[in-house]
N, C-alpha and C positions, 0 to 999 in steps of 0.2 A: 423894169428897174427905174429908179429915180435918177434925176439929172445929177444930183450930188454924187451918187455912187459912180456914175459914168465919168464925171470929172476926176474923181479920186483915182480911178483906174488909169486914166490917161496920164495923170501926173506921175503915178508910179511907173508907168512904162517909160516916160521921158527920163525920170531919174535913173532907171536901169540902163537906158541907152547912153546917157551921159557918163555913167560910171564905167561902162564898158569902153567908151572912147578914151576916157582918161587913163584907164589901165593899159590900153594899147599904146597910148602915147608915152606913158611912164616906162613901160617894159622896154628894156634895151633891145635893139634890133641886131640882126646879124651883120657883122662887118663886111665891107666890100671885098669881093674876091680879088686875089692877086692877078697880076697881068698874065694872060694866057689861060685862065681858068674861069669857071662860072659855077654858080650855085645850082643845085638840083634839089627839088622838093622831094622829101622822103616821108612816107607814112610811118608813124610810130604807134598807131592804134593796134589793139589786139586783133581786130578783124580788118583785113585789107579791103579797100574799095577800088573799083576801077576809076582811074583818073581820065577825065575827058575835058574838053574845052569848057571853060567856065562861061556860063551865060551871064550877060550883063544884067544886074539887078538894080532897080531904082525904087527907093522908098517913096510911097505916096500916102497922103493923108486927106481925109475929108471929114467934115463936120455935119452931123445930121441934127434935125430938130429933136426936141424932147419927145419921149414916148408918151402917147396918149392912151387912156384906158380903152380897152376893147369894148365895143357896144354889146349889149346882151344878145344872145342868139335867139332869133325868132322861132316861134313854135312851128314844128314841121306839120304841114297839112298835105297829105297825099293827094294826088290828082284824082279826080272822079273818073270812074270807068262805067260803061253801060248807059242805060236810059232810065229815067224816072217815070213810073207809071202810077196812076191813082185810080181808085174805084169808089164810087159813091153808092152807099146802101141807104135806101129810104126806110122810113119807119114802117114796120109791119111786113117787110118783105121776107125776112128770114124766119122769125118765130114770134109768138105772143108770150110775153114774159109771164103774165098772170096765169096762163094756162100751163106753160111748160115748167113753171117753178113749183107747182103743187106736188108732183111725185118726188121731186128732189127734197122738198121740205119735209114730206111725210117720212122719207127714208132717214133724213138727218134727225128729225125729232124722235122717231122710233128707236134708232140706234142709241141716241142720247139717253132716252128713258130706260131702255134695256140695260145700258151700261151703269146707269145710276142705281137701278134695282139690284144688279149684280154686286155693286160695291156695298150697298146697304146690307144685303144678305151676307156678304163676306165679313163686314164689320160685326154683324150680330153673331156670326159663327165664331169669329175671333174672340169676341167678348165672352161667349160661353166657354170656349177653350181656355181662356185665361182664368175664368172663375173655377173651372174644374182643376186647372193646374195649381191655382192657389190652394184649393181645398186639399189636393193630393200632397202638395208641399207641406201644408200644415200637419196633415196626418203623418207624413213621412218624418218630419222633424220631431213630432211627438214620439213616434216609435223609435227613432234614432236616439232621442234623449233617454227613453226608458231602457233601450239596449245598453247605452253607455253607463246608466246607473247600475244595471244588473252586472255588467262586466266589471265595473269598479268595485262593486260589492264582492263579486267572486274573486277579484284580484286581491282585495284586502284579506279575504278568508284564506286564500292560498298563501299569502305572505305570512299571515299569523301562524298557519300550520307549519310552514317551513321554518319560521323563527323558533317556534316551540320545539320542533324536531331537532334543530341545531343546538338549542340550549340543552335539550336532554342528552344529545350525543356528547356535547362538551362536558356536561356534568359526569356522564359515565367515563369519559376519557380522563377527567381529573381524578375520579375515584380510583380508576385503574392505575394511574401514575402514582397516586398516593400509596396504594397498596404495594406497588412495586418498590417504591422508595423505602417503605417500612420494612419489607422483606429484605431488600438489599442492605439496609442498615443493620438489621439483626444478623444477617449472614456475615457482613463485614466485621461486626463485633465478635461473633463466634470465631471467625477465621483469624482475626488479628489478635485474639487472646493469647495464642501460642506462637504467634509469628516472631515476636521480638526474641524470646529465648531460642527458638530454632535458628533465627538469623545469626545470633551470637555464636551458637554452637557450630553452625556451618562455617562462619568466619574463623572460628578457632581451629576447626578441623582443616580448613584450607590454608592455615598458616598466617593469617593476618594478625593474630594475637600469639606472640612467641616469647620465650625466655631469652633475654639478651645474652646471657652467658652461654646458653646452649647454641644460640645462633652464631655467636662469635667463635665458638669451638668448631661449628660445622663449616663456617665460611672462611676462617683464618687458619686455625691450628691444623685441622685435618688435611687441607690441601698442602700446607707446608710439610707436614709429616710424610704424606704420600710422595711428594717430590724428593725429599731427603732419602726415603727408603728406595725409591726408584734409582736415584743417583748412586747409592751404595751398591745396589744389585748390579747396576751397569759396570761399576768398577770391578766387582767380583767376577763377573762374566768376562771382562776384558783380561783380568789376571789369569783366569783359567785358560782362556784362548791362547795367550802368549806362552804359558807354561806348556800346553799341549803341543804348540808349534815347535818349541825348543826341544822337547822330548822326542818328537817325531824326527827332527833333523838329526839329533844325536844317534837315535836308533838306526836310521837309514845309513848314516855314515859308518857305524860299527858293522852293520850287516854287509856293507860294501867292502870293508876291509877284510872281514873274515871270509867272504866268498871269493876273494882274489888274494891268496897268500903270496908272499915274496919268494923268488927262486932260491934253492939251497945249493951251496957249492959242495964239491967232493971232499975238500979238506975239512969241511965242517961237519961231515956226516957222523963223526964220533961224538960230537957235542950235541946232536939232536936229542938223545934220550935225556940229557940234562936240562934241555929247554922245554921239554914237553910239559913238565909240571907248570911252567909259566903260562902255557897255552890253556891248560886246564883251569888254571886260576882265573883266567880272563872270562871264561864262560860263566862262572857264578856271578861275576861282576855285571855281566850283561843282563843276567836274569834279575839281579838286584836292581839294575836300572829300569827294567821293565816293570818290576814291582813298584818302583818309585813313580813310574809314569802312571800306573793304575791308582796310586795312593791319592792324588788330588781329586779324582772323581769320587772316591769314597769319603774323603774329608774335605769339603769345600772351604771350611774356615781357615785351613792352613794356607790357602792362596792369598788371604788378606794380610798375612804377616810379611813385611818386606825382608826380614832376616831369613826366613825360610826359603823365599824365592831366591835370594842371593846364594844360599848354601846349595840349593838344588842346581842352580845354574853353574856354580863353581865345581860341583861334583863331577860332571862329565869331563872337565878339563883334567882333573886329578886322575881319573880313570884312564884317560888317553895316554898318560906317560908310560905306564908299564907296557901298554900295547905297542908303543913305538920302540 
């Protein structure tokens, strides 16, 4: 590091120390304990530490010289081991170069010439193969072009045949449709010739075309007439029923009276023959009442007259007087 950086670090440390000292001086201290007591230091940190005697600390400073650049590291040369030995070979002691080099040269030259001949033969063979390949490719291309021409011609012929066949089928289909349309039109004309009159006749028979007077009579007059007739018949039936009930009550009452005659006293025995004609006279009246009861069933129109009903209802009261 440079000297300027070291000086800056020292100045920063001095400023930090002075700041701490000033803070300690400014911070209010603990007041003096009262008489008879003394202060005790207490740890307030999260983790407690063992308190021991404090060692006296003294701050010391020293100034060193500026740092110099480190010299380059020398090349490492390992120490020698063993012994150096040298041998001197004189000329002609091991081999003769001119004699020993001939077989080596012959082998090298022979191999080189042989390799060159092989390469030349291979090149000639490759040239012949390429020529044959070019000739075969030209022949194949010519045959392929002829094949394509024939296939194209065959395709055009097939397409033309298919097109003409479809045209012929379409023509036949149109002719068939035209014939069917003509036949359908003729049949429709023949069928519809009598359709309108038959439709009107069916509608007339079904009641869609009707006489308003006749329809008014059927829908208004006849239902009213039937209701009136039904009401009149109901009144007649009610009158007959009431008359039959009255006649039945009177007949039952008279039969009850004749079946239980009153007791006759001894003093009146002489008068019995004189009263017998009265009893005999009552019998014809009962028979006449029975005939009157049968008369409404034979003559139903008499029940519709209020006067006749009143006379018939009053007649039993008049007949009851002689019986009493």
